[in-house]
N, CA, C, O and the ligand as a Tripos MOL2 file, in Angstrom:
@<TRIPOS>MOLECULE
protein
  257   255    65     0     0
PROTEIN
NO_CHARGES

@<TRIPOS>ATOM
      1 N          -8.1390    9.8960   41.3090 N.3       1 MET1
      2 CA         -8.1820   10.7770   40.3150 C.3       1 MET1
      3 C          -6.8200   11.4120   40.2100 C.2       1 MET1
      4 O          -6.2930   11.7320   41.2750 O.2       1 MET1
      5 N          -6.2590   11.6120   39.2410 N.am      2 ASP2
      6 CA         -4.8710   12.3190   39.1670 C.3       2 ASP2
      7 C          -5.1410   13.7020   38.3560 C.2       2 ASP2
      8 O          -4.2760   14.1430   37.6000 O.2       2 ASP2
      9 N          -6.4300   14.3900   38.5570 N.am      3 THR3
     10 CA         -6.5930   15.6370   37.6750 C.3       3 THR3
     11 C          -7.6080   16.2830   39.0120 C.2       3 THR3
     12 O          -8.2990   15.6810   39.8330 O.2       3 THR3
     13 N          -7.3520   17.7670   38.8140 N.am      4 SER4
     14 CA         -8.2670   18.5580   39.4170 C.3       4 SER4
     15 C          -9.2450   19.2750   38.6500 C.2       4 SER4
     16 O          -9.8830   20.2290   39.0940 O.2       4 SER4
     17 N          -9.3750   18.7200   37.2880 N.am      5 LEU5
     18 CA        -10.0280   19.3960   36.3430 C.3       5 LEU5
     19 C         -11.6360   19.4600   36.8400 C.2       5 LEU5
     20 O         -12.1670   18.6020   37.5450 O.2       5 LEU5
     21 N         -12.2330   20.5630   36.3630 N.am      6 THR6
     22 CA        -13.7680   20.3820   36.2750 C.3       6 THR6
     23 C         -14.3760   20.2810   35.0980 C.2       6 THR6
     24 O         -13.8300   20.7560   34.1020 O.2       6 THR6
     25 N         -15.3740   19.7650   35.0300 N.am      7 CYS7
     26 CA        -16.3260   19.7780   33.7490 C.3       7 CYS7
     27 C         -16.5770   21.1670   33.3390 C.2       7 CYS7
     28 O         -17.0180   21.9790   34.1510 O.2       7 CYS7
     29 N         -16.2780   21.5300   31.9270 N.am      8 PRO8
     30 CA        -16.5640   22.8380   31.4910 C.3       8 PRO8
     31 C         -18.2230   23.1860   31.4450 C.2       8 PRO8
     32 O         -18.6540   24.3380   31.5000 O.2       8 PRO8
     33 N         -19.0120   22.0640   31.3410 N.am      9 SER9
     34 CA        -20.3930   21.9960   31.2840 C.3       9 SER9
     35 C         -21.1740   22.2030   32.4660 C.2       9 SER9
     36 O         -21.9880   23.0970   32.6950 O.2       9 SER9
     37 N         -20.7700   21.1530   33.2510 N.am     10 CYS10
     38 CA        -21.6430   21.2180   34.6960 C.3      10 CYS10
     39 C         -20.6080   21.6680   35.7710 C.2      10 CYS10
     40 O         -21.1370   21.9580   36.8450 O.2      10 CYS10
     41 N         -19.3590   21.7820   35.7280 N.am     11 THR11
     42 CA        -18.4580   21.9930   36.5570 C.3      11 THR11
     43 C         -18.2220   20.8020   37.8270 C.2      11 THR11
     44 O         -17.6960   21.0080   38.9200 O.2      11 THR11
     45 N         -18.7200   19.6620   37.3670 N.am     12 SER12
     46 CA        -18.4750   18.4270   38.2470 C.3      12 SER12
     47 C         -16.7890   18.1960   38.2440 C.2      12 SER12
     48 O         -15.9630   18.4420   37.3650 O.2      12 SER12
     49 N         -16.6630   17.7310   39.3370 N.am     13 ARG13
     50 CA        -15.1590   17.1310   39.4440 C.3      13 ARG13
     51 C         -15.1750   15.6160   39.0360 C.2      13 ARG13
     52 O         -14.1300   14.9690   38.9540 O.2      13 ARG13
     53 N         -16.4350   15.0730   38.7800 N.am     14 ASN14
     54 CA        -16.3650   13.5790   38.4260 C.3      14 ASN14
     55 C         -15.9520   13.2490   36.9240 C.2      14 ASN14
     56 O         -16.6730   12.7310   36.0720 O.2      14 ASN14
     57 N         -14.5900   13.6780   36.7840 N.am     15 VAL15
     58 CA        -14.0440   13.7870   35.4320 C.3      15 VAL15
     59 C         -12.9490   12.8940   35.2380 C.2      15 VAL15
     60 O         -12.0020   13.0340   36.0120 O.2      15 VAL15
     61 N         -12.8790   12.0000   34.3600 N.am     16 GLY16
     62 CA        -11.6340   10.9830   33.9750 C.3      16 GLY16
     63 C         -11.0790   11.2070   32.7210 C.2      16 GLY16
     64 O         -11.7170   11.6540   31.7680 O.2      16 GLY16
     65 N          -9.8250   10.8860   32.7040 N.am     17 LYS17
     66 CA         -8.9550   11.0990   31.4420 C.3      17 LYS17
     67 C          -9.2390   10.2200   30.4870 C.2      17 LYS17
     68 O          -9.3180    9.0840   30.9540 O.2      17 LYS17
     69 N          -9.4420   10.2830   29.2380 N.am     18 VAL18
     70 CA         -9.6510    9.2580   28.3740 C.3      18 VAL18
     71 C          -8.6100    9.2850   27.2780 C.2      18 VAL18
     72 O          -8.5360    8.3250   26.5110 O.2      18 VAL18
     73 N          -7.8050   10.3170   27.1550 N.am     19 GLY19
     74 CA         -6.7270   10.4560   26.1610 C.3      19 GLY19
     75 C          -5.8760   11.4270   26.4630 C.2      19 GLY19
     76 O          -5.9760   11.9290   27.5820 O.2      19 GLY19
     77 N          -4.9730   11.8530   25.6520 N.am     20 THR20
     78 CA         -3.9990   12.9480   25.5380 C.3      20 THR20
     79 C          -4.8640   14.1260   25.6590 C.2      20 THR20
     80 O          -5.5280   14.2600   24.6320 O.2      20 THR20
     81 N          -5.0690   14.9080   26.4220 N.am     21 GLY21
     82 CA         -5.9690   16.2440   26.5210 C.3      21 GLY21
     83 C          -7.3140   15.9400   26.6180 C.2      21 GLY21
     84 O          -8.0390   16.9340   26.6420 O.2      21 GLY21
     85 N          -7.8980   14.8070   26.6860 N.am     22 GLN22
     86 CA         -9.1900   14.3500   26.5600 C.3      22 GLN22
     87 C          -9.6200   13.9140   27.8370 C.2      22 GLN22
     88 O          -8.9540   13.2120   28.5970 O.2      22 GLN22
     89 N         -10.8640   14.3980   28.0650 N.am     23 PHE23
     90 CA        -11.5450   13.8160   29.3440 C.3      23 PHE23
     91 C         -12.9960   13.6550   29.0590 C.2      23 PHE23
     92 O         -13.5900   14.0630   28.0610 O.2      23 PHE23
     93 N         -13.5480   12.9190   30.2070 N.am     24 TYR24
     94 CA        -14.9830   12.6200   30.2440 C.3      24 TYR24
     95 C         -15.6680   12.9240   31.4970 C.2      24 TYR24
     96 O         -15.2740   12.5530   32.6030 O.2      24 TYR24
     97 N         -16.5700   13.5210   31.2980 N.am     25 CYS25
     98 CA        -17.5190   13.7990   32.4960 C.3      25 CYS25
     99 C         -18.5610   12.7770   32.8920 C.2      25 CYS25
    100 O         -19.3520   12.5420   31.9790 O.2      25 CYS25
    101 N         -18.7380   12.2090   33.8460 N.am     26 TRP26
    102 CA        -19.3770   11.0190   34.2750 C.3      26 TRP26
    103 C         -20.7910   11.5730   34.7190 C.2      26 TRP26
    104 O         -21.7840   10.8640   34.8830 O.2      26 TRP26
    105 N         -20.7370   12.9250   34.8880 N.am     27 ASP27
    106 CA        -22.2010   13.3860   35.5020 C.3      27 ASP27
    107 C         -23.0310   13.8090   34.3190 C.2      27 ASP27
    108 O         -24.1980   13.4150   34.3030 O.2      27 ASP27
    109 N         -22.5500   14.6360   33.2200 N.am     28 CYS28
    110 CA        -23.1690   14.8460   31.8730 C.3      28 CYS28
    111 C         -22.9450   14.1270   30.7290 C.2      28 CYS28
    112 O         -23.5840   14.3880   29.7090 O.2      28 CYS28
    113 N         -22.0120   13.1360   30.7630 N.am     29 TYR29
    114 CA        -21.7160   12.3370   29.9520 C.3      29 TYR29
    115 C         -21.3240   12.9700   28.6390 C.2      29 TYR29
    116 O         -21.9160   12.7460   27.5840 O.2      29 TYR29
    117 N         -20.3240   13.7470   28.7680 N.am     30 ILE30
    118 CA        -19.8550   14.6010   27.5800 C.3      30 ILE30
    119 C         -18.3870   14.3060   27.6940 C.2      30 ILE30
    120 O         -17.8950   14.0420   28.7910 O.2      30 ILE30
    121 N         -17.6220   14.3440   26.5180 N.am     31 GLU31
    122 CA        -16.2480   14.4430   26.3540 C.3      31 GLU31
    123 C         -15.7370   15.6390   26.0360 C.2      31 GLU31
    124 O         -16.3310   16.2720   25.1630 O.2      31 GLU31
    125 N         -14.6390   16.1760   26.6010 N.am     32 PHE32
    126 CA        -14.1220   17.3500   26.3080 C.3      32 PHE32
    127 C         -12.6410   17.3940   26.2720 C.2      32 PHE32
    128 O         -11.9630   16.6750   27.0080 O.2      32 PHE32
    129 N         -12.1460   18.2060   25.4470 N.am     33 SER33
    130 CA        -10.5890   18.5620   25.1560 C.3      33 SER33
    131 C         -10.3870   19.7340   25.7900 C.2      33 SER33
    132 O         -11.2720   20.5630   26.0010 O.2      33 SER33
    133 N          -9.1170   19.8480   26.1400 N.am     34 MET34
    134 CA         -8.4260   21.1400   26.7740 C.3      34 MET34
    135 C          -7.2200   21.5550   25.8530 C.2      34 MET34
    136 O          -6.2950   20.7730   25.6330 O.2      34 MET34
    137 N          -7.2630   22.5790   25.4280 N.am     35 SER35
    138 CA         -6.1040   23.3020   24.8000 C.3      35 SER35
    139 C          -5.9020   24.6640   24.8940 C.2      35 SER35
    140 O          -6.6740   25.4190   25.4840 O.2      35 SER35
    141 N          -4.7730   25.0410   24.2690 N.am     36 TYR36
    142 CA         -4.3690   26.6570   24.4590 C.3      36 TYR36
    143 C          -5.5860   27.3740   23.8130 C.2      36 TYR36
    144 O          -5.8440   28.5040   24.2300 O.2      36 TYR36
    145 N          -6.3230   26.8610   22.8870 N.am     37 ARG37
    146 CA         -7.3250   27.4420   22.2310 C.3      37 ARG37
    147 C          -8.7420   27.5630   23.0030 C.2      37 ARG37
    148 O          -9.6300   28.3550   22.6910 O.2      37 ARG37
    149 N          -8.7850   26.7510   23.9330 N.am     38 GLY38
    150 CA        -10.0220   26.6000   24.6470 C.3      38 GLY38
    151 C         -10.5190   25.3860   24.8900 C.2      38 GLY38
    152 O          -9.8300   24.4010   24.6250 O.2      38 GLY38
    153 N         -11.6510   25.2630   25.3730 N.am     39 VAL39
    154 CA        -12.3050   23.7220   25.5880 C.3      39 VAL39
    155 C         -13.1340   23.5370   24.3290 C.2      39 VAL39
    156 O         -13.6720   24.4390   23.6870 O.2      39 VAL39
    157 N         -13.1560   22.2980   24.0830 N.am     40 ARG40
    158 CA        -14.0920   21.5840   22.9930 C.3      40 ARG40
    159 C         -14.7560   20.5400   23.6310 C.2      40 ARG40
    160 O         -14.2220   19.5780   24.1820 O.2      40 ARG40
    161 N         -16.2770   20.8380   23.5040 N.am     41 MET41
    162 CA        -16.9480   19.8200   24.1790 C.3      41 MET41
    163 C         -17.8890   18.8270   23.0350 C.2      41 MET41
    164 O         -18.3490   19.3160   22.0030 O.2      41 MET41
    165 N         -18.0570   17.5250   23.3810 N.am     42 TYR42
    166 CA        -18.4790   16.6360   22.4760 C.3      42 TYR42
    167 C         -19.5800   15.6520   23.2370 C.2      42 TYR42
    168 O         -19.3770   15.1710   24.3520 O.2      42 TYR42
    169 N         -20.6390   15.4590   22.5400 N.am     43 SER43
    170 CA        -21.3360   14.5810   23.2450 C.3      43 SER43
    171 C         -21.1910   13.0930   22.6490 C.2      43 SER43
    172 O         -21.1930   13.0410   21.4200 O.2      43 SER43
    173 N         -21.0730   11.9410   23.3050 N.am     44 VAL44
    174 CA        -20.8350   10.8520   22.9670 C.3      44 VAL44
    175 C         -22.2530   10.0060   22.5350 C.2      44 VAL44
    176 O         -23.1690    9.8620   23.3450 O.2      44 VAL44
    177 N         -22.2980    9.5330   21.3150 N.am     45 GLU45
    178 CA        -23.5450    8.8550   20.8720 C.3      45 GLU45
    179 C         -23.2130    7.3870   21.4800 C.2      45 GLU45
    180 O         -22.1750    6.9470   21.9760 O.2      45 GLU45
    181 N         -24.3160    6.8720   21.2840 N.am     46 ARG46
    182 CA        -24.6070    5.4450   21.6190 C.3      46 ARG46
    183 C         -23.6370    4.4970   21.0240 C.2      46 ARG46
    184 O         -23.0800    3.5640   21.6030 O.2      46 ARG46
    185 N         -23.5100    4.8620   19.7840 N.am     47 ASP47
    186 CA        -22.5650    3.9800   18.7600 C.3      47 ASP47
    187 C         -20.8780    4.4380   19.0910 C.2      47 ASP47
    188 O         -19.9770    3.8210   18.5220 O.2      47 ASP47
    189 N         -20.6180    5.3850   19.9000 N.am     48 GLY48
    190 CA        -19.5520    5.7950   20.3630 C.3      48 GLY48
    191 C         -19.0660    7.0300   19.4910 C.2      48 GLY48
    192 O         -17.9380    7.5070   19.6190 O.2      48 GLY48
    193 N         -20.0160    7.5120   18.5870 N.am     49 GLU49
    194 CA        -19.4040    8.6280   17.7870 C.3      49 GLU49
    195 C         -19.2450    9.8940   18.6830 C.2      49 GLU49
    196 O         -19.8930    9.9600   19.7270 O.2      49 GLU49
    197 N         -18.5520   10.7230   18.3780 N.am     50 LEU50
    198 CA        -18.4210   11.8030   19.0740 C.3      50 LEU50
    199 C         -19.2940   13.2480   18.1050 C.2      50 LEU50
    200 O         -19.1540   13.4310   16.8960 O.2      50 LEU50
    201 N         -20.1040   14.0500   18.9820 N.am     51 THR51
    202 CA        -20.5460   14.8940   18.2590 C.3      51 THR51
    203 C         -20.2410   16.3100   18.7850 C.2      51 THR51
    204 O         -20.5360   16.5210   19.9620 O.2      51 THR51
    205 N         -19.7220   17.2450   18.1120 N.am     52 ARG52
    206 CA        -19.1780   18.2700   18.4360 C.3      52 ARG52
    207 C         -20.3270   19.3070   19.1030 C.2      52 ARG52
    208 O         -21.3510   19.5570   18.4670 O.2      52 ARG52
    209 N         -20.0870   19.8760   20.4000 N.am     53 ILE53
    210 CA        -21.0520   20.9040   21.0930 C.3      53 ILE53
    211 C         -20.6380   22.2300   21.0160 C.2      53 ILE53
    212 O         -19.7130   22.7000   21.6780 O.2      53 ILE53
    213 N         -21.3830   22.8890   20.1370 N.am     54 ASP54
    214 CA        -20.7670   24.5250   19.9270 C.3      54 ASP54
    215 C         -21.2630   25.1890   21.0460 C.2      54 ASP54
    216 O         -22.4670   25.3080   21.2760 O.2      54 ASP54
    217 N         -20.2580   25.6790   21.8350 N.am     55 PRO55
    218 CA        -20.8390   26.5430   22.9810 C.3      55 PRO55
    219 C         -21.3670   27.8700   22.7080 C.2      55 PRO55
    220 O         -21.8090   28.6200   23.5790 O.2      55 PRO55
    221 N         -21.2910   28.1960   21.1670 N.am     56 LEU56
    222 CA        -21.9440   29.4320   20.6560 C.3      56 LEU56
    223 C         -23.4890   29.2450   20.5920 C.2      56 LEU56
    224 O         -24.2230   30.2120   20.7980 O.2      56 LEU56
    225 N         -23.9320   28.1540   20.3400 N.am     57 THR57
    226 CA        -25.3320   27.9180   20.1010 C.3      57 THR57
    227 C         -25.8180   27.0930   21.2430 C.2      57 THR57
    228 O         -26.9090   26.5300   21.1480 O.2      57 THR57
    229 N         -25.0850   26.9800   22.3230 N.am     58 GLY58
    230 CA        -25.6380   26.0560   23.3900 C.3      58 GLY58
    231 C         -25.4700   24.6320   23.1080 C.2      58 GLY58
    232 O         -25.2270   24.1770   21.9900 O.2      58 GLY58
    233 N         -25.6260   23.8810   24.2910 N.am     59 SER59
    234 CA        -25.6440   22.4780   24.0940 C.3      59 SER59
    235 C         -26.7640   21.9840   23.5050 C.2      59 SER59
    236 O         -27.7610   22.6990   23.5990 O.2      59 SER59
    237 N         -26.8980   20.7000   22.7800 N.am     60 GLU60
    238 CA        -27.7500   20.2080   22.2520 C.3      60 GLU60
    239 C         -28.7890   19.8050   23.0230 C.2      60 GLU60
    240 O         -28.5830   19.3280   24.1390 O.2      60 GLU60
    241 N         -30.0190   19.9500   22.5200 N.am     61 GLY61
    242 CA        -31.2460   19.9090   23.1330 C.3      61 GLY61
    243 C         -31.7170   20.7640   24.1530 C.2      61 GLY61
    244 O         -32.5920   20.5250   24.9850 O.2      61 GLY61
    245 N         -30.9010   22.0020   23.9670 N.am     62 ALA62
    246 CA        -31.3070   23.2070   24.7440 C.3      62 ALA62
    247 C         -32.7210   23.7390   24.5160 C.2      62 ALA62
    248 O         -33.3290   24.3110   25.4210 O.2      62 ALA62
    249 N         -33.2170   23.5570   23.3530 N.am     63 LEU63
    250 CA        -34.5080   24.2110   22.8370 C.3      63 LEU63
    251 C         -35.8700   23.0800   23.3270 C.2      63 LEU63
    252 O         -37.0700   23.3550   23.3440 O.2      63 LEU63
    253 N         -35.2360   21.8240   23.6810 N.am     64 SER64
    254 CA        -36.2840   20.9700   23.9840 C.3      64 SER64
    255 C         -36.9870   21.0810   25.2780 C.2      64 SER64
    256 O         -37.9180   20.3200   25.5420 O.2      64 SER64
    257 ZN        -20.1960   17.5480   33.2370 Zn       65 ZN65
@<TRIPOS>BOND
     1     1     2 1
     2     2     3 1
     3     3     4 2
     4     3     5 am
     5     5     6 1
     6     6     7 1
     7     7     8 2
     8     7     9 am
     9     9    10 1
    10    10    11 1
    11    11    12 2
    12    11    13 am
    13    13    14 1
    14    14    15 1
    15    15    16 2
    16    15    17 am
    17    17    18 1
    18    18    19 1
    19    19    20 2
    20    19    21 am
    21    21    22 1
    22    22    23 1
    23    23    24 2
    24    23    25 am
    25    25    26 1
    26    26    27 1
    27    27    28 2
    28    27    29 am
    29    29    30 1
    30    30    31 1
    31    31    32 2
    32    31    33 am
    33    33    34 1
    34    34    35 1
    35    35    36 2
    36    35    37 am
    37    37    38 1
    38    38    39 1
    39    39    40 2
    40    39    41 am
    41    41    42 1
    42    42    43 1
    43    43    44 2
    44    43    45 am
    45    45    46 1
    46    46    47 1
    47    47    48 2
    48    47    49 am
    49    49    50 1
    50    50    51 1
    51    51    52 2
    52    51    53 am
    53    53    54 1
    54    54    55 1
    55    55    56 2
    56    55    57 am
    57    57    58 1
    58    58    59 1
    59    59    60 2
    60    59    61 am
    61    61    62 1
    62    62    63 1
    63    63    64 2
    64    63    65 am
    65    65    66 1
    66    66    67 1
    67    67    68 2
    68    67    69 am
    69    69    70 1
    70    70    71 1
    71    71    72 2
    72    71    73 am
    73    73    74 1
    74    74    75 1
    75    75    76 2
    76    75    77 am
    77    77    78 1
    78    78    79 1
    79    79    80 2
    80    79    81 am
    81    81    82 1
    82    82    83 1
    83    83    84 2
    84    83    85 am
    85    85    86 1
    86    86    87 1
    87    87    88 2
    88    87    89 am
    89    89    90 1
    90    90    91 1
    91    91    92 2
    92    91    93 am
    93    93    94 1
    94    94    95 1
    95    95    96 2
    96    95    97 am
    97    97    98 1
    98    98    99 1
    99    99   100 2
   100    99   101 am
   101   101   102 1
   102   102   103 1
   103   103   104 2
   104   103   105 am
   105   105   106 1
   106   106   107 1
   107   107   108 2
   108   107   109 am
   109   109   110 1
   110   110   111 1
   111   111   112 2
   112   111   113 am
   113   113   114 1
   114   114   115 1
   115   115   116 2
   116   115   117 am
   117   117   118 1
   118   118   119 1
   119   119   120 2
   120   119   121 am
   121   121   122 1
   122   122   123 1
   123   123   124 2
   124   123   125 am
   125   125   126 1
   126   126   127 1
   127   127   128 2
   128   127   129 am
   129   129   130 1
   130   130   131 1
   131   131   132 2
   132   131   133 am
   133   133   134 1
   134   134   135 1
   135   135   136 2
   136   135   137 am
   137   137   138 1
   138   138   139 1
   139   139   140 2
   140   139   141 am
   141   141   142 1
   142   142   143 1
   143   143   144 2
   144   143   145 am
   145   145   146 1
   146   146   147 1
   147   147   148 2
   148   147   149 am
   149   149   150 1
   150   150   151 1
   151   151   152 2
   152   151   153 am
   153   153   154 1
   154   154   155 1
   155   155   156 2
   156   155   157 am
   157   157   158 1
   158   158   159 1
   159   159   160 2
   160   159   161 am
   161   161   162 1
   162   162   163 1
   163   163   164 2
   164   163   165 am
   165   165   166 1
   166   166   167 1
   167   167   168 2
   168   167   169 am
   169   169   170 1
   170   170   171 1
   171   171   172 2
   172   171   173 am
   173   173   174 1
   174   174   175 1
   175   175   176 2
   176   175   177 am
   177   177   178 1
   178   178   179 1
   179   179   180 2
   180   179   181 am
   181   181   182 1
   182   182   183 1
   183   183   184 2
   184   183   185 am
   185   185   186 1
   186   186   187 1
   187   187   188 2
   188   187   189 am
   189   189   190 1
   190   190   191 1
   191   191   192 2
   192   191   193 am
   193   193   194 1
   194   194   195 1
   195   195   196 2
   196   195   197 am
   197   197   198 1
   198   198   199 1
   199   199   200 2
   200   199   201 am
   201   201   202 1
   202   202   203 1
   203   203   204 2
   204   203   205 am
   205   205   206 1
   206   206   207 1
   207   207   208 2
   208   207   209 am
   209   209   210 1
   210   210   211 1
   211   211   212 2
   212   211   213 am
   213   213   214 1
   214   214   215 1
   215   215   216 2
   216   215   217 am
   217   217   218 1
   218   218   219 1
   219   219   220 2
   220   219   221 am
   221   221   222 1
   222   222   223 1
   223   223   224 2
   224   223   225 am
   225   225   226 1
   226   226   227 1
   227   227   228 2
   228   227   229 am
   229   229   230 1
   230   230   231 1
   231   231   232 2
   232   231   233 am
   233   233   234 1
   234   234   235 1
   235   235   236 2
   236   235   237 am
   237   237   238 1
   238   238   239 1
   239   239   240 2
   240   239   241 am
   241   241   242 1
   242   242   243 1
   243   243   244 2
   244   243   245 am
   245   245   246 1
   246   246   247 1
   247   247   248 2
   248   247   249 am
   249   249   250 1
   250   250   251 1
   251   251   252 2
   252   251   253 am
   253   253   254 1
   254   254   255 1
   255   255   256 2
@<TRIPOS>SUBSTRUCTURE
     1 MET1         2 RESIDUE 1 A MET
     2 ASP2         6 RESIDUE 1 A ASP
     3 THR3        10 RESIDUE 1 A THR
     4 SER4        14 RESIDUE 1 A SER
     5 LEU5        18 RESIDUE 1 A LEU
     6 THR6        22 RESIDUE 1 A THR
     7 CYS7        26 RESIDUE 1 A CYS
     8 PRO8        30 RESIDUE 1 A PRO
     9 SER9        34 RESIDUE 1 A SER
    10 CYS10       38 RESIDUE 1 A CYS
    11 THR11       42 RESIDUE 1 A THR
    12 SER12       46 RESIDUE 1 A SER
    13 ARG13       50 RESIDUE 1 A ARG
    14 ASN14       54 RESIDUE 1 A ASN
    15 VAL15       58 RESIDUE 1 A VAL
    16 GLY16       62 RESIDUE 1 A GLY
    17 LYS17       66 RESIDUE 1 A LYS
    18 VAL18       70 RESIDUE 1 A VAL
    19 GLY19       74 RESIDUE 1 A GLY
    20 THR20       78 RESIDUE 1 A THR
    21 GLY21       82 RESIDUE 1 A GLY
    22 GLN22       86 RESIDUE 1 A GLN
    23 PHE23       90 RESIDUE 1 A PHE
    24 TYR24       94 RESIDUE 1 A TYR
    25 CYS25       98 RESIDUE 1 A CYS
    26 TRP26      102 RESIDUE 1 A TRP
    27 ASP27      106 RESIDUE 1 A ASP
    28 CYS28      110 RESIDUE 1 A CYS
    29 TYR29      114 RESIDUE 1 A TYR
    30 ILE30      118 RESIDUE 1 A ILE
    31 GLU31      122 RESIDUE 1 A GLU
    32 PHE32      126 RESIDUE 1 A PHE
    33 SER33      130 RESIDUE 1 A SER
    34 MET34      134 RESIDUE 1 A MET
    35 SER35      138 RESIDUE 1 A SER
    36 TYR36      142 RESIDUE 1 A TYR
    37 ARG37      146 RESIDUE 1 A ARG
    38 GLY38      150 RESIDUE 1 A GLY
    39 VAL39      154 RESIDUE 1 A VAL
    40 ARG40      158 RESIDUE 1 A ARG
    41 MET41      162 RESIDUE 1 A MET
    42 TYR42      166 RESIDUE 1 A TYR
    43 SER43      170 RESIDUE 1 A SER
    44 VAL44      174 RESIDUE 1 A VAL
    45 GLU45      178 RESIDUE 1 A GLU
    46 ARG46      182 RESIDUE 1 A ARG
    47 ASP47      186 RESIDUE 1 A ASP
    48 GLY48      190 RESIDUE 1 A GLY
    49 GLU49      194 RESIDUE 1 A GLU
    50 LEU50      198 RESIDUE 1 A LEU
    51 THR51      202 RESIDUE 1 A THR
    52 ARG52      206 RESIDUE 1 A ARG
    53 ILE53      210 RESIDUE 1 A ILE
    54 ASP54      214 RESIDUE 1 A ASP
    55 PRO55      218 RESIDUE 1 A PRO
    56 LEU56      222 RESIDUE 1 A LEU
    57 THR57      226 RESIDUE 1 A THR
    58 GLY58      230 RESIDUE 1 A GLY
    59 SER59      234 RESIDUE 1 A SER
    60 GLU60      238 RESIDUE 1 A GLU
    61 GLY61      242 RESIDUE 1 A GLY
    62 ALA62      246 RESIDUE 1 A ALA
    63 LEU63      250 RESIDUE 1 A LEU
    64 SER64      254 RESIDUE 1 A SER
    65 ZN65       257 GROUP 0 **** ****
């Protein structure tokens, strides 16, 4: 690992870098990006598309 980042969702350290400022959590299977404006989280669909997870409304599936 070349990073000491933790996942903003589950705080796992099992995080890999996938791009510039973009990371992937292998524990909860989300992608997230870090910037001066904060953290943005995305769920990765099976077809590879990213879906924004809005932290204000909770992660998807929170009501299920
Ligand atoms: Zn995680």
